[in-house]
N, C-alpha and C positions, 0 to 999 in steps of 0.2 A: 567483838565483831562476830558476824555470822559465818564468815568464810564462804560466802556465796557469790558467784559471778552472775550479774544480771545483764541480760541483753538490753541495750538501750531502746530497741524497737518496741519493747513492752511497756516502757515508761511513758508518761504523758508527753505530748508533742513538744512541750517547752524544753525538754531535756535533749531533743534532737536539733534544736535551733542553735545558732552560733552564740546565743546568749542564754545559757542555762539559768533556771530560777535561782535566786539568792536564798540561801537557807538561814542567813543571819539577819535579814531585813525583810520587812513586809513588802515594800514598794520596789519593783524592778524597773521603774522608769528612771533613766539616767539624769533627767532634769528635775527630779523631785526635790523640793525644798521644804517639805512639811515635816513636822515633828513626828517622832516615833509613835506618839499617842494618838495620832489621827486615825480615824476608822477606815477600814478597808477590808479586802478579802482576797483569797487565793482563787484563781480561775481554774477550770478543769485542765488547762494546759500545764499548770504548775506555777505559772508566773503570778505574782501578787501585786496589787495596786491599791493605793489609797483611793477612796471614792472620788475625790476631787481630781486626782491625777488621771484616773480612768476616764472621767468625763472629758478632760482636756485632750485625751487620745481618741476621742470620738467613739468611746466604748468598744475598743478593740485592742487586742494585744499586738503591739507593733512588731515584737520579736517573732511571734508565730506567723503573723501576717506576711512578714518579709520571707520567712522560711518557706511558706506555702507558695507564695508568688514566684520566688526563685526556682522552686521545683517545677512549677508549671511552665515557666519560661524555658527551663532546661529541657523539659520533655517536648515542648513545641519545636525546639531546634533539632532535637535528636530524631523525632518521628519521621520527617521527610528523608533524612539521611539513612535511616534504617530501611525505609521503603526502597530507596535506590540500591542499597546493599543486597536486599532480597532479589531484586531484578538482575543484578550482576551474577548472583549464584545461579539463577535460572538459565541465564545465557551460557554459562560455562558448562552446564549439563547437556547442552544441545549438540555436543560432539558426536554422540552415537546416533546414527541415522534411524535405527529402529525405535529408540526411545522418542525421538523427535516426532516420528510419524504417529506413534501411539498416543502421545501426550499433546499433540499440537492443538487440538480443539480444547482440551482442558486448560492448557497454558493461556490461550487467548481469552478464555472465559475468566480465569483467575486474575489475569492482568487487568481486564476491564473492571472486574469487581474491586480490585485493590485501588485502581484509579478512582472509581466511584466513591469508595469509602474515604479515601484520602481527600477528595474534593469536599465531601460532606463534613469531614472533620475540620478542614481549613475554614469552611463557611461558618461552622459553629464557633470556632475559636475567634474568628473575626468579629462575630456578634458579641462575644464576651470582651473583646478588645484587650486581651491579655498578651497577645503575641505580636503586638505592633510596636 
């Protein structure tokens, strides 16, 4: 053993998915019924597939595809909540009258910019149909 600790973040994406690559078999498809001798290859994500299995999967790694889609859905849900939390923080800082007077125009401008950015993001996500 090398006695080294490796951060999973620097490994190929397959190692971060809920189904890490198999080291003792070529094909990572759970419905594979081909013999071990069938030809295939390992993808850049770390998962391996027989050529026939990969074609049946529409030439994409289902494990990594699920991992990425779940991450996108999670971020789509968190983003609007994070925007609301930022607005709550701004409201609590308005207790001091001097700060309010000095920052009033800046806060109005920042809020309108945040709303504009949020609307543009929502429109872009809807066009991708990932968050519906």
